[in-house]
C-alpha distance (Angstrom), angle and dihedral (degrees) to the residues before:
residue distance angle dihedral
M1 . . .
T2 3.77 . .
R3 3.84 118.4 .
A4 3.76 121.2 -122.7
S5 3.75 90.3 -117.0
D6 3.76 90.3 56.8
L7 3.82 91.2 49.9
A8 3.75 89.7 50.1
R9 3.81 90.0 52.3
L10 3.74 90.6 50.9
M11 3.79 90.3 51.3
G12 3.77 91.9 53.2
A13 3.81 129.6 -157.6
G14 3.77 92.0 -51.7
G15 3.80 92.2 61.4
S16 3.79 96.7 -128.1
L17 3.78 133.1 106.0
S18 3.72 119.9 -116.2
G19 3.79 139.7 179.0
A20 3.75 126.0 17.9
L21 3.73 108.3 -27.8
S22 3.78 133.0 174.8
V23 3.79 116.4 170.6
D24 3.75 126.8 164.4
T25 3.79 125.1 -127.3
V26 3.91 114.0 -48.8
S27 3.74 112.2 -150.2
E28 3.84 102.1 163.8
K29 3.75 120.7 114.5
T30 3.83 123.4 -150.9
S31 3.80 126.5 -154.4
G32 3.70 133.6 -160.9
S33 3.86 95.5 33.9
G34 3.81 96.2 70.4
V35 3.83 89.4 -115.8
T36 3.76 123.1 123.2
I37 3.81 119.8 -176.5
D38 3.76 116.1 -177.3
S39 3.78 130.7 160.2
L40 3.86 95.8 -18.7
N41 3.80 112.7 164.1
V42 3.75 107.2 -151.0
K43 3.79 117.1 -170.0
D44 3.87 140.4 153.8
G45 3.82 106.8 -53.9
G46 3.75 99.0 0.5
I47 3.80 156.2 37.3
G48 3.79 117.1 -125.6
G49 3.82 89.7 -8.7
H50 3.88 92.6 -53.9
H51 3.73 125.8 111.7
I52 3.79 125.8 -103.1
G53 3.79 113.8 -122.7
G54 3.81 127.0 -18.0
R55 3.81 146.6 -100.0
R56 3.68 91.8 54.7
N57 3.79 92.9 129.7
M58 3.81 113.6 85.9
I59 3.84 90.9 -170.8
I60 3.83 119.3 94.8
N61 3.80 117.4 -146.0
G62 3.74 93.0 6.2
A63 3.82 89.6 153.7
M64 3.78 90.1 54.9
Q65 3.83 91.9 -124.3
V66 3.80 96.6 139.8
A67 3.77 124.8 65.1
Q68 3.86 108.0 160.1
R69 3.83 96.1 160.7
A70 3.80 97.9 49.3
T71 3.72 144.7 -46.4
S72 3.88 94.6 -124.7
K73 3.81 137.7 18.9
T74 3.76 123.7 -174.2
G75 3.84 132.5 -161.0
L76 3.78 95.3 32.8
G77 3.76 117.9 164.7
A78 3.78 109.3 87.1
D79 3.84 115.6 131.3
G80 3.82 119.0 -79.6
G81 3.84 138.1 40.0
T82 3.71 123.7 -69.1
Y83 3.82 138.9 167.4
N84 3.90 109.2 -129.0
T85 3.80 117.4 158.7
C86 3.82 126.7 -11.3
D87 3.76 110.2 46.3
R88 3.82 119.3 -104.3
W89 3.80 92.6 17.4
K90 3.83 115.7 107.3
T91 3.80 131.4 -174.8
N92 3.79 120.4 -138.2
F93 3.82 123.1 -164.4
L94 3.76 133.5 179.1
N95 3.82 128.5 -178.3
T96 3.82 97.1 -29.4
A97 3.78 126.3 134.7
G98 3.85 88.8 -154.5
R99 3.81 118.0 113.7
L100 3.78 132.4 -169.2
T101 3.78 147.5 176.3
M102 3.80 117.2 -120.7
S103 3.81 119.4 -158.3
Q104 3.74 146.0 167.1
V105 3.86 103.5 -126.4
S106 3.80 136.1 -175.2
D107 3.74 108.7 -115.0
V108 3.80 114.9 156.3
H109 3.88 116.6 -151.7
D110 3.83 140.1 122.9
G111 3.81 92.3 4.8
F112 3.80 95.6 -48.2
S113 3.82 127.4 116.6
K114 3.87 100.6 -179.4
A115 3.77 137.9 46.3
L116 3.77 138.5 175.0
K117 3.80 112.7 -112.7
L118 3.75 130.8 -160.9
D119 3.79 118.1 -166.2
C120 3.88 120.8 -173.0
T121 3.78 109.3 -133.3
T122 3.86 99.6 167.4
A123 3.83 119.4 33.8
D124 3.81 126.9 -141.0
T125 3.72 111.2 -162.7
S126 3.77 97.2 157.5
I127 3.83 100.5 73.1
A128 3.70 117.9 -165.9
A129 3.80 119.5 -151.2
G130 3.84 95.0 -104.8
E131 3.77 99.4 48.2
L132 3.76 123.8 119.2
F133 3.82 146.5 159.0
Q134 3.80 124.1 -169.6
L135 3.81 137.0 173.7
I136 3.79 102.9 -143.8
Y137 3.86 136.2 -164.8
G138 3.84 116.2 -170.8
F139 3.86 127.3 -151.5
E140 3.75 130.2 -155.9
G141 3.94 114.2 -124.5
Q142 3.79 91.7 -124.5
D143 3.82 91.2 59.2
L144 3.83 93.7 54.1
Q145 3.79 100.0 54.6
R146 3.79 90.7 104.6
L147 3.82 87.8 68.2
K148 3.81 89.3 69.7
K149 3.80 89.4 -146.1
G150 3.82 112.7 -174.7
S151 3.83 93.8 28.2
S152 3.74 131.0 101.9
D153 3.77 91.0 -112.8
A154 3.78 96.8 49.2
E155 3.82 111.4 165.1
S156 3.78 126.6 -118.9
V157 3.77 116.0 -127.7
T158 3.82 128.8 -151.5
I159 3.79 119.8 -149.5
S160 3.78 116.6 -163.3
F161 3.84 129.1 178.5
Y162 3.84 143.8 155.9
V163 3.71 120.1 -112.2
K164 3.80 142.4 170.0
G165 3.74 138.9 159.9
N166 3.79 142.0 179.7
A167 3.76 91.4 -85.7
N168 3.85 144.1 -2.6
A169 3.82 113.8 -58.5
T170 3.74 138.8 156.9
Y171 3.81 121.8 -136.3
A172 3.90 135.2 170.1
L173 3.78 131.1 -121.2
E174 3.84 113.0 -154.2
L175 3.74 133.0 -171.5
Y176 3.86 109.5 -153.1
D177 3.75 129.2 -171.4
S178 3.67 101.5 -164.0
R179 3.77 96.2 179.6
R180 3.70 92.3 61.5
G181 3.83 100.8 27.0
R182 3.84 97.9 -117.9
H183 3.76 132.7 129.1
A184 3.80 148.8 159.1
S185 3.85 129.5 -156.1
Q186 3.81 134.9 -168.1
L187 3.76 131.0 -172.2
F188 3.82 124.7 -126.5
N189 3.78 134.8 -176.6
V190 3.86 129.3 -123.6
T191 3.86 124.1 -157.5
S192 3.79 132.1 180.0
S193 3.88 90.1 -94.0
W194 3.75 129.9 67.5
N195 3.89 109.9 -91.8
R196 3.77 129.9 174.1
I197 3.90 112.2 -127.1
S198 3.79 119.9 -157.9
L199 3.83 120.4 -167.3
T200 3.86 122.7 177.7
F201 3.81 121.6 -158.4
T202 3.74 119.7 -164.2
G203 3.76 118.1 -126.5
D204 3.88 120.3 -85.6
T205 3.80 111.9 -126.1
S206 3.78 91.8 -171.2
D207 3.80 128.4 82.3
A208 3.82 118.3 -0.1
F209 3.83 122.7 -125.5
D210 3.73 113.0 -105.5
D211 3.88 110.4 -108.2
D212 3.84 97.9 -124.9
N213 3.89 144.4 98.0
A214 3.89 94.2 -93.9
L215 3.80 129.4 102.5
S216 3.76 107.6 -79.9
M217 3.80 103.7 160.2
S218 3.80 135.8 16.1
M219 3.68 126.6 -154.6
S220 3.87 109.9 -152.3
I221 3.70 134.0 -175.1
W222 3.79 107.1 -152.4
L223 3.83 113.8 -144.5
H224 3.68 103.9 161.7
A225 3.85 130.8 18.0
G226 3.85 139.7 165.8
S227 3.74 123.8 -137.9
N228 3.92 91.2 -85.4
Y229 3.84 85.4 72.0
S230 3.80 103.3 27.3
S231 3.82 110.9 34.8
G232 3.79 95.8 95.2
T233 3.81 131.8 56.8
I234 3.78 121.3 -74.7
N235 3.82 111.9 -94.4
G236 3.78 106.6 -134.6
S237 3.75 100.3 -176.8
W238 3.89 135.7 37.3
A239 3.82 115.0 -67.4
A240 3.76 140.1 137.6
A241 3.76 110.0 -56.7
D242 3.92 114.1 -89.1
N243 3.86 113.0 178.8
T244 3.79 91.5 -154.7
R245 3.84 93.3 60.6
R246 3.82 98.9 47.1
A247 3.75 98.9 90.9
A248 3.79 108.0 5.4
G249 3.83 113.8 157.3
I250 3.81 100.5 19.3
T251 3.77 130.7 141.1
S252 3.83 116.9 -119.0
F253 3.77 112.1 -113.1
F254 3.82 87.5 -155.1
D255 3.85 94.3 57.3
S256 3.79 91.3 105.4
T257 3.77 140.0 4.3
D258 3.80 86.4 -122.8
R259 3.84 89.6 69.6
T260 3.78 119.3 114.6
F261 3.88 132.8 169.6
F262 3.71 125.9 -163.3
L263 3.87 124.6 -167.4
T264 3.83 134.9 -177.9
G265 3.78 143.6 135.2
V266 3.76 95.5 48.6
Q267 3.80 114.0 178.4
M268 3.89 132.6 174.2
E269 3.79 115.1 -170.1
L270 3.77 140.2 158.0
G271 3.76 120.1 -92.1
S272 3.69 137.5 29.2
V273 3.86 100.0 -75.0
A274 3.81 124.9 84.0
T275 3.78 103.6 -139.9
P276 3.76 124.1 -162.4
F277 3.88 112.7 -68.1
E278 3.76 114.7 -84.8
H279 3.79 103.2 -125.0
R280 3.82 114.2 -155.6
S281 3.79 126.3 -171.4
F282 3.83 119.4 -98.9
G283 3.78 89.7 -112.8
E284 3.79 91.1 55.2
E285 3.80 93.6 48.5
L286 3.78 93.3 45.8
A287 3.82 92.2 51.8
L288 3.85 90.3 50.4
C289 3.77 90.4 48.7
Q290 3.80 90.7 50.0
R291 3.75 88.8 68.6
Y292 3.77 86.5 73.8
Y293 3.83 105.3 27.4
Q294 3.78 135.9 17.3
V295 3.78 136.2 -178.0
I296 3.84 108.5 -144.8
T297 3.76 108.0 -149.2
D298 3.73 98.7 166.7
G299 3.81 141.3 31.9
N300 3.83 142.1 142.6
G301 3.83 131.1 -123.4
S302 3.68 145.3 122.6
A303 3.77 141.8 -100.5
F304 3.76 111.5 -93.6
Q305 3.76 91.9 -166.1
S306 3.82 136.9 -27.5
T307 3.82 93.6 -69.1
Q308 3.84 103.2 32.1
A309 3.80 135.4 65.3
G310 3.78 132.6 -170.2
M311 3.77 125.0 -149.1
S312 3.80 133.9 -171.5
F313 3.79 128.4 -170.0
E314 3.82 144.7 161.3
F315 3.83 119.6 -123.1
R316 3.76 115.7 -115.8
Q317 3.88 88.6 -129.8
Q318 3.74 128.0 22.1
M319 3.87 103.5 -100.1
R320 3.80 127.5 -127.6
A321 3.81 92.2 -113.6
S322 3.81 136.4 -16.2
P323 3.73 102.0 -58.9
S324 3.81 132.3 -137.0
F325 3.81 117.6 -116.7
S326 3.75 131.3 -134.3
L327 3.78 137.1 156.4
S328 3.84 125.6 -117.1
A329 3.83 91.0 -151.2
A330 3.77 141.2 -30.3
L331 3.80 108.4 -37.0
S332 3.83 123.3 -127.6
I333 3.73 122.8 -153.1
T334 3.83 133.1 -172.4
N335 3.83 134.4 -163.6
G336 3.77 88.7 -135.4
Y337 3.75 95.9 -98.4
A338 3.72 129.0 68.0
W339 3.82 111.3 -41.4
D340 3.84 134.7 75.4
K341 3.82 128.2 -160.7
V342 3.74 120.0 -158.2
Q343 3.84 126.5 -164.0
S344 3.79 114.0 -110.6
T345 3.80 119.9 -113.9
V346 3.80 91.2 -111.0
S347 3.76 89.1 95.4
I348 3.79 136.4 -26.0
A349 3.74 97.5 -168.9
I350 3.80 120.8 131.8
V351 3.82 102.4 -113.7
A352 3.81 97.9 -163.4
S353 3.82 138.4 7.1
R354 3.70 143.7 177.7
V355 3.76 114.2 -159.6
S356 3.83 145.6 173.4
T357 3.75 132.1 172.5
S358 3.81 91.5 -90.6
G359 3.77 101.2 45.3
G360 3.82 149.7 -27.8
Q361 3.80 151.4 -144.2
V362 3.77 125.9 -137.1
A363 3.76 136.8 -174.5
L364 3.80 120.3 -148.2
D365 3.82 131.2 -165.5
Y366 3.72 134.7 -161.9
F367 3.78 101.1 65.4
S368 3.79 123.2 123.5
G369 3.87 135.1 -151.9
L370 3.76 96.9 22.1
T371 3.86 117.8 152.4
Q372 3.72 110.7 -130.2
Y373 3.83 116.7 -108.3
Q374 3.78 92.1 6.7
P375 3.86 111.6 139.8
I376 3.82 114.6 -111.9
H377 3.80 139.9 -178.0
I378 3.71 135.6 -153.0
N379 3.77 111.0 -102.3
S380 3.85 103.9 -157.1
A381 3.78 91.7 -179.5
Q382 3.88 86.9 88.2
G383 3.82 90.3 63.4
G384 3.82 103.2 -112.7
N385 3.86 117.5 117.8
I386 3.81 135.7 174.8
L387 3.85 110.9 -113.8
A388 3.84 120.1 -150.8
D389 3.80 114.2 -162.3
A390 3.82 124.3 -171.5
D391 3.77 98.2 146.7
L392 3.83 122.3 142.0
């Protein structure tokens, strides 16, 4: 048994535990100091099964709570990388005939209420050498400096996550430094029940991450790969990039239209221990996601002429970089009184814009009947919104 005074000494003047700590049950009570310690179970990474401190998780939206773009997208599989449903999670396809539906779904377990689901809708059992399918999360370099990559004391990181599928399968998780051409991959198994996977990657003493807001490292889950990416042996620790070793030994997600894959509770943290998942509120996660993508539902402006309107707005969060703009559908505007004007279906493109990381102005054509210089406001009740995208 460890005395309360010894525990207080370990905690230090700041009142928080630090370093590698493993202490058995403490059952001593103290009096006179206002402190009572009774049956605390202190172990590596937590007290009584709960984590010490916060902001350990370097993943945004790891619990798949936020899906600003959509909650479901069908027919995915065309070449290239796109963001579709859950924020910060991108699909990347090359040369495959396989197709899938990607959804944010409700699936309550282990303290989680949401998950990302992939559902194969078109199989691809004749796998050409150059085929691939990845689920990707990207990191800014300035958010990775704590890894001390490129130094002699580079830190290990542990990535943990919850997965399940319709049947047993093997997939690979890869860390990839595309700027320096280095990577590491590890295999993990999926069953028909939710399981927590924990993978530890030792620190990379070669090639530091750039300290900026650009993409420095991707974390990819490999779900389908041709021989160009799987003919070698899996590369478990950091090394010069070798395509043949990136996804060796994986199951193809496109082997059957029965195939499903569920993912939630993704966490990346320093060290070799997977601590309990760091739950954040929906509001916190949404604000973090809005650094990369925002749906603009309100803004003020004026009519430039009878067919063109101008809008200005401030972003809810400062964005990673000056975003590109698009429209989700025809935009409706109001003068604040009784009438609405909606863009025609001729085109809903934004014809001009001025933008920074804190706000923007846009000009939109294809209205009719506007009164020049009359103040106007976006009326999001009609369904159209302005989309600002600064994702990696």
